C-alpha positions as CSV (number, residue, x, y, z in Angstrom):
1,X,96.6,-21.8,-17.3
2,X,97.9,-21.7,-13.7
3,X,101.7,-21.9,-13.2
4,X,103.2,-24.9,-11.4
5,X,103.6,-22.6,-8.3
6,X,100.0,-21.7,-8.3
7,X,98.9,-25.3,-8.8
8,X,101.1,-26.7,-6.0
9,X,100.0,-23.9,-3.6
10,X,96.4,-24.6,-4.5
11,X,96.9,-28.4,-4.1
12,X,98.2,-28.0,-0.5
13,X,95.8,-25.1,0.2
14,X,98.6,-22.7,1.2
15,X,97.5,-19.1,1.4
16,X,99.6,-16.0,1.6
17,X,100.3,-14.4,5.0
18,X,98.0,-11.4,5.5
19,X,99.9,-9.5,8.2
20,X,103.1,-9.4,10.1
21,X,103.1,-11.0,13.6
22,X,103.8,-8.9,16.6
23,X,107.1,-9.8,18.2
24,X,107.7,-10.1,22.0
25,X,111.3,-10.1,23.2
26,X,111.9,-12.6,25.9
27,X,115.7,-12.5,26.5
28,X,118.7,-11.1,24.9
29,X,122.3,-12.2,25.3
30,X,125.6,-11.0,23.8
31,X,128.1,-13.3,22.2
32,X,131.2,-13.1,20.0
33,X,130.3,-10.3,17.6
34,X,126.6,-10.7,17.7
35,X,123.6,-10.8,20.0
36,X,121.2,-13.7,20.4
37,X,117.6,-12.7,21.2
38,X,114.8,-15.1,22.1
39,X,111.5,-13.8,20.7
40,X,108.0,-15.0,20.7
41,X,105.2,-14.3,18.2
42,X,101.7,-15.7,17.3
43,X,100.8,-17.0,13.9
44,X,97.4,-17.0,12.2
45,X,96.0,-20.0,14.0
46,X,96.8,-18.6,17.4
47,X,99.8,-20.9,17.7
48,X,102.8,-19.4,19.6
49,X,106.2,-19.7,18.0
50,X,109.5,-19.1,19.7
51,X,112.6,-18.2,17.7
52,X,116.2,-17.0,18.1
53,X,117.2,-13.8,16.3
54,X,121.0,-13.4,15.7
55,X,122.0,-9.8,15.1
56,X,125.6,-9.0,14.3
57,X,127.2,-6.0,15.9
58,X,128.3,-4.9,12.4
59,X,125.8,-5.9,9.7
60,X,127.5,-6.0,6.3
61,X,124.9,-7.8,4.2
62,X,121.9,-6.8,2.0
63,X,119.8,-9.8,3.0
64,X,118.9,-11.7,6.1
65,X,118.5,-15.5,6.4
66,X,115.8,-17.7,7.8
67,X,117.4,-20.9,9.0
68,X,115.1,-23.9,9.4
69,X,116.3,-26.7,11.7
70,X,116.6,-30.4,10.9
71,X,114.4,-33.2,12.3
72,X,116.8,-36.0,13.3
73,X,114.1,-37.6,15.5
74,X,115.2,-35.1,18.2
75,X,112.0,-33.3,19.1
76,X,113.3,-31.6,22.2
77,X,115.9,-29.8,19.9
78,X,114.9,-27.2,17.3
79,X,116.2,-23.7,17.2
80,X,118.8,-24.5,19.9
81,X,120.7,-26.7,17.5
82,X,120.9,-23.8,15.0
83,X,122.1,-21.7,17.9
84,X,124.9,-24.2,18.7
85,X,123.4,-24.7,22.2
86,X,122.5,-28.4,21.7
87,X,122.8,-31.2,19.2
88,X,125.2,-31.4,16.2
89,X,127.8,-28.5,15.9
90,X,127.5,-28.9,12.1
91,X,123.9,-27.5,12.4
92,X,125.0,-24.3,14.2
93,X,124.4,-21.9,11.3
94,X,123.2,-19.1,13.5
95,X,126.5,-18.1,15.1
96,X,128.5,-18.9,11.9
97,X,126.4,-16.6,9.8
98,X,126.0,-13.9,12.4
99,X,129.8,-13.7,12.8
100,X,129.9,-12.9,9.0
101,X,127.6,-10.0,9.6
102,X,124.3,-11.6,8.7
103,X,120.9,-11.2,10.4
104,X,119.5,-14.6,11.1
105,X,116.1,-15.9,12.4
106,X,115.8,-19.5,13.6
107,X,112.2,-20.6,14.7
108,X,111.0,-23.8,16.2
109,X,108.9,-25.9,13.8
110,X,105.6,-27.3,15.1
111,X,106.3,-30.3,17.3
112,X,109.9,-29.3,18.2
113,X,111.5,-27.8,21.3
114,X,109.2,-25.0,22.6
115,X,106.4,-26.4,20.5
116,X,106.5,-29.8,22.0
117,X,103.7,-30.4,24.5
118,X,104.6,-31.6,27.9
119,X,101.7,-34.0,28.7
120,X,98.5,-35.6,27.4
121,X,99.8,-37.7,24.5
122,X,99.9,-41.5,24.6
123,X,103.0,-43.5,23.5
124,X,101.6,-47.0,22.9
125,X,102.1,-46.9,19.1
126,X,105.5,-45.3,19.2
127,X,108.7,-47.1,18.1
128,X,111.6,-47.5,20.5
129,X,113.9,-44.4,20.2
130,X,117.3,-44.2,21.7
131,X,118.8,-41.1,20.1
132,X,119.5,-38.3,22.5
133,X,116.6,-35.8,22.3
134,X,114.3,-38.5,20.9
135,X,111.4,-39.9,22.8
136,X,108.3,-42.0,22.2
137,X,106.1,-39.1,23.3
138,X,107.8,-36.8,20.9
139,X,107.3,-39.3,18.1
140,X,103.6,-39.6,18.8
141,X,103.1,-35.9,19.1
142,X,104.7,-35.3,15.7
143,X,102.9,-38.2,14.1
144,X,99.6,-36.7,15.4
145,X,100.6,-33.3,14.0
146,X,100.3,-35.0,10.7
147,X,97.5,-37.6,11.3
148,X,95.1,-35.2,13.1
149,X,95.4,-32.7,10.2
150,X,94.9,-35.4,7.6
151,X,91.6,-36.6,9.0
152,X,90.3,-33.0,9.1
153,X,91.4,-32.3,5.5
154,X,94.5,-30.4,6.4
155,X,98.2,-31.1,5.9
156,X,101.2,-30.8,8.1
157,X,103.2,-29.3,5.3
158,X,100.6,-26.5,4.9
159,X,100.9,-25.7,8.6
160,X,104.7,-25.7,8.5
161,X,104.9,-23.6,5.4
162,X,102.4,-21.1,6.7
163,X,104.6,-20.8,9.8
164,X,107.7,-20.3,7.6
165,X,105.8,-17.6,5.7
166,X,105.0,-15.9,9.0
167,X,108.7,-16.1,9.9
168,X,109.6,-14.3,6.6
169,X,107.1,-11.6,7.7
170,X,108.8,-11.4,11.1
171,X,112.2,-10.9,9.4
172,X,110.7,-8.1,7.4
173,X,109.4,-6.5,10.6
174,X,112.9,-6.6,12.1
175,X,114.5,-5.0,9.1
176,X,112.2,-4.0,6.3
177,X,115.1,-3.0,4.0
178,X,116.6,-6.4,3.9
179,X,115.7,-9.1,1.5
180,X,115.3,-12.6,2.9
181,X,116.8,-16.0,2.0
182,X,116.1,-19.4,3.5
183,X,118.4,-22.4,4.2
184,X,118.1,-25.7,6.0
185,X,119.2,-29.3,6.2
186,X,117.0,-32.4,6.0
187,X,113.5,-31.3,7.3
188,X,114.8,-27.8,7.2
189,X,116.1,-28.2,3.7
190,X,112.8,-29.6,2.5
191,X,110.9,-26.7,4.1
192,X,113.3,-24.2,2.6
193,X,112.8,-25.7,-0.8
194,X,109.0,-25.7,-0.7
195,X,109.0,-22.2,0.9
196,X,111.2,-20.7,-1.8
197,X,109.1,-22.4,-4.5
198,X,105.8,-21.0,-3.2
199,X,106.8,-17.6,-1.5
200,X,108.6,-15.4,-4.0
201,X,109.7,-13.1,-1.1
202,X,112.5,-15.7,-0.7
203,X,115.3,-14.4,-2.9
204,X,117.7,-17.4,-2.5
205,X,117.6,-20.7,-0.8
206,X,119.9,-23.6,0.1
207,X,118.4,-27.0,0.4
208,X,120.7,-29.6,2.0
209,X,119.9,-33.3,2.4
210,X,116.4,-33.0,1.0
211,X,116.3,-32.9,-2.8
212,X,115.2,-36.4,-3.6
213,X,112.2,-37.4,-5.7
214,X,109.1,-39.1,-4.6
215,X,109.6,-41.5,-7.5
216,X,113.0,-42.7,-6.3
217,X,111.8,-42.9,-2.6
218,X,108.8,-45.0,-3.5
219,X,110.8,-47.3,-5.8
220,X,113.5,-47.9,-3.1
221,X,111.4,-48.1,0.0
222,X,112.9,-44.8,1.5
223,X,110.9,-43.5,4.4
224,X,108.9,-40.3,3.9
225,X,109.2,-37.5,6.4
226,X,105.7,-36.9,7.8
227,X,105.3,-33.5,6.3
228,X,105.9,-35.1,2.8
229,X,102.8,-37.2,3.3
230,X,100.5,-35.2,0.9
231,X,97.7,-37.5,-0.5
232,X,97.8,-37.5,-4.3
233,X,100.7,-35.2,-4.6
234,X,103.0,-37.7,-6.4
235,X,100.4,-38.3,-9.1
236,X,100.6,-34.7,-10.3
237,X,104.0,-33.4,-9.1
238,X,107.5,-34.4,-8.0
239,X,110.4,-32.5,-6.4
240,X,111.8,-31.3,-9.7
241,X,108.5,-29.4,-10.2
242,X,109.1,-27.7,-6.8
243,X,112.7,-26.8,-7.9
244,X,111.4,-25.3,-11.1
245,X,109.2,-22.9,-9.2
246,X,112.3,-21.3,-7.7
247,X,113.7,-20.1,-11.1
248,X,114.9,-17.4,-11.8
249,X,116.0,-17.0,-8.1
250,X,119.1,-18.7,-6.8
251,X,119.1,-22.3,-5.4
252,X,122.0,-24.2,-3.9
253,X,121.3,-27.9,-3.7
254,X,123.6,-29.9,-1.3
255,X,123.5,-33.7,-1.4
256,X,125.9,-36.6,-0.6
257,X,126.7,-39.9,-2.1
258,X,125.4,-42.2,0.7
259,X,122.4,-40.2,1.7
260,X,119.1,-42.1,0.8
261,X,117.1,-38.9,1.3
262,X,118.9,-37.2,-1.6
263,X,120.0,-40.3,-3.6
264,X,118.8,-39.0,-7.0
265,X,119.5,-35.3,-6.4
266,X,121.6,-35.2,-9.6
267,X,118.6,-36.4,-11.7
268,X,116.2,-34.0,-10.0
269,X,118.5,-31.1,-10.7
270,X,119.0,-32.2,-14.3
271,X,115.3,-32.4,-14.9
272,X,114.7,-29.0,-13.3
273,X,117.6,-27.3,-15.0
274,X,115.7,-26.9,-18.3
275,X,113.5,-24.3,-16.7
276,X,116.5,-22.4,-15.4
277,X,117.9,-22.5,-19.0
278,X,114.7,-21.3,-20.5
279,X,114.7,-18.3,-18.2
280,X,118.4,-17.5,-19.0
281,X,119.4,-18.2,-15.4
282,X,121.4,-21.4,-15.7
283,X,123.9,-20.1,-13.1
284,X,121.2,-19.7,-10.5
285,X,120.9,-23.5,-10.0
286,X,124.0,-25.0,-8.3
287,X,124.5,-28.5,-7.0
288,X,127.2,-29.7,-4.6
289,X,127.5,-33.5,-4.4
290,X,129.5,-34.4,-1.2
291,X,130.7,-37.6,0.3
292,X,129.3,-39.4,3.3
293,X,125.8,-40.0,4.6
294,X,122.9,-37.8,5.6
295,X,124.6,-35.9,8.5
296,X,126.4,-32.8,7.5
297,X,130.2,-32.8,7.6
298,X,132.5,-29.8,7.8
299,X,133.0,-29.5,4.1
300,X,129.3,-29.3,3.3
301,X,128.7,-27.0,6.4
302,X,131.4,-24.6,5.3
303,X,130.2,-24.6,1.7
304,X,126.7,-23.7,2.8
305,X,127.9,-20.9,5.0
306,X,130.2,-19.5,2.3
307,X,127.4,-19.6,-0.3
308,X,124.9,-18.0,2.0
309,X,127.2,-15.2,3.0
310,X,127.9,-14.5,-0.7
311,X,124.2,-14.4,-1.5
312,X,123.5,-12.0,1.3
313,X,126.3,-9.7,0.5
314,X,125.4,-9.6,-3.2
315,X,121.6,-9.4,-2.8
316,X,119.6,-6.6,-4.4
């Protein structure tokens, strides 16, 4: 009988990455104790991805980190928010981790920043968006990233996870001796969770603002992020099944009391914890329940950084 991991991967038709992409260096800048390099690489469907690489002057960790940016309806911002160049300072994990001696890769997700097309998309169906970095055109592009794939029998989440798997390969190309972890908040947290579940090269993950069940969302009218629109998925699986796939590797779930996207994180973690217990790795599953809404605050940000640094230093 196939494992849950195999069944989920088969359901979304996610395949392993065959080779490591070639990396082109575009620009390198020095900062406080680290360098930030803009790189470009091509993934399997000939799609070009841009990413920032943060390399500390003194690397003191056994693992590197893939940081996946949030959504926040700000399609012009992706990796630059992780870099602290735009958006919310509580998303600037790149500099924070690099200053602790960690190697970091932060790519743009499809539909964001460098991967946001400049023309040729209509806006007639788009809602009114007033958030800085949000636009009707950006919304339509991202909607069509999902919709165009659905009508062709493909899924946005398959594309996003394939890109994340390619990013893991890029990190292995940069430093083959280092293991790789993945972290993210909101959209980034959801991708980090699914990535760790389906790609065992990920040795640890932190999923913030993303661990909430389909069951709870459907019962309470909570909006689904477009990559979570997977026809038929909720009939066979839920997010606790995704969490189970990560055992016996380490997972840090971060949620908050007033966040509708992780409202039932306690229950999801409780249901999944039995698998961690069965594999004698109860301590590998941690959950921090913070206060406030969906946006990260300093307490949760600092906890994510501290936990990630500890995993990287103790890896192997």
